[in-house]
C-alpha positions in Angstrom: 114.1 113.9 133.2 116.6 111.3 132.2 113.8 109.0 131.1 112.2 111.8 128.9 115.6 112.5 127.4 116.3 108.9 126.7 113.0 108.4 125.2 113.4 111.5 122.9 116.7 110.3 121.9 115.4 106.9 121.0 112.5 108.4 119.0 114.9 110.4 117.2 116.9 107.5 116.4 113.9 105.7 115.1 112.9 108.5 112.9 116.3 109.0 111.5 116.7 105.2 110.8 113.4 105.2 109.0 114.3 108.1 106.7 117.8 106.7 106.2 116.1 103.4 105.0 114.8 105.4 101.9 117.3 105.3 99.3 117.9 106.8 95.6 117.1 104.7 92.8 120.2 103.9 90.9 119.3 100.9 88.6 116.3 99.3 87.0 116.9 95.8 86.0 114.6 93.9 83.5 116.0 90.4 84.3 113.7 87.8 82.4 111.1 87.4 79.8 112.0 86.8 76.1 115.2 88.8 76.5 118.4 87.3 75.5 120.2 89.2 78.3 118.9 91.3 81.1 118.3 95.0 80.5 120.2 97.1 83.0 119.2 100.8 83.1 121.3 103.3 85.2 120.6 106.5 83.3 117.5 108.8 84.3 116.1 106.3 86.8 115.8 108.6 89.8 112.0 109.2 88.8 111.4 105.6 89.7 111.7 105.7 93.4 109.2 103.2 95.0 108.5 106.0 97.6 107.3 108.5 94.9 104.6 108.4 92.4 106.4 109.3 89.3 106.6 105.7 87.6 102.8 105.6 87.5 100.7 107.9 85.4 97.9 108.1 87.9 96.9 105.9 90.9 93.7 104.8 89.1 93.3 101.0 88.7 92.9 99.9 85.2 91.9 96.5 83.8 94.6 93.8 83.4 96.2 93.8 79.9 95.5 91.0 77.7 97.2 87.8 78.9 98.9 87.3 75.4 101.0 90.4 75.6 104.7 90.1 76.9 105.3 90.8 80.5 108.4 92.1 82.1 109.6 92.1 85.6 111.2 95.3 86.6 113.5 95.5 89.8 114.2 98.8 91.4 117.7 98.9 93.0 118.1 101.6 95.6 121.4 103.1 97.1 120.8 103.2 100.9 122.6 105.7 103.3 125.3 103.3 103.9 126.2 103.2 100.2 124.8 99.6 99.8 122.9 99.0 96.7 119.9 96.7 97.3 116.7 95.4 95.3 113.9 97.1 97.3 110.9 96.9 94.9 109.5 94.8 91.9 106.8 95.4 89.5 105.5 93.8 86.6 105.3 95.8 83.1 103.4 95.2 80.1 104.2 97.4 77.0 101.2 98.6 74.8 101.2 99.0 71.2 98.8 101.9 71.6 100.7 104.2 74.0 101.5 103.9 77.6 101.8 100.4 79.1 100.7 99.1 82.4 102.3 98.5 85.7 101.2 95.8 88.1 102.0 95.9 92.0 102.2 92.4 93.3 99.2 91.6 95.5 99.1 89.8 98.8 99.6 86.2 97.3 102.0 87.0 94.7 105.8 86.9 94.3 107.7 90.0 95.6 104.6 91.3 97.6 106.6 90.9 100.8 109.7 92.7 99.4 107.7 95.5 98.3 105.5 96.0 101.4 108.6 95.9 103.5 109.7 98.9 101.3 106.3 100.8 101.1 102.7 99.7 101.8 100.5 101.1 99.2 97.1 100.3 100.8 94.5 99.6 98.1 97.0 99.5 95.4 98.9 96.4 95.8 97.6 93.7 93.5 96.4 96.3 91.0 97.3 97.4 87.4 98.0 101.2 86.7 98.9 103.1 83.5 102.8 103.8 83.2 104.0 107.4 83.4 105.6 109.2 80.4 109.0 109.0 82.2 108.6 105.2 82.7 107.8 104.8 79.0 110.8 107.0 78.0 113.4 105.1 80.2 111.9 101.5 80.6 109.3 101.1 77.8 111.6 102.3 75.0 114.1 99.6 75.9 111.6 96.6 76.0 109.2 97.4 73.3 109.7 95.8 70.1 112.0 93.1 71.5 
């Protein structure tokens, strides 16, 4: 009986720890590119949780944007259960002059892949391009377009 109780307690701890590892997006940072200074976005960023789907319009892969378009790295910072704020996810964003831009999730041999899959594994999506959501365009795209 004690073994079953101990096993149940251990399982409860593992599940609780896993859930606590999911944070709340508190900041998006565009750290480089042709920008004179990083763009730090703290308002209206909760939709961009790496554990959610709201930063991508639809999980249907699209062709990579033309190579000559400006590309921006976007870092997702999460507030974890212990109030630590930590970079937990990274995507590449390419604005489009024709509407929604494109978001790239790093693939197996790309920078930030290990960080991303340690946060969430998106089987079949890593290494692909996707159309950015309206919320992404409103919050992120509006700040990098035209720079």
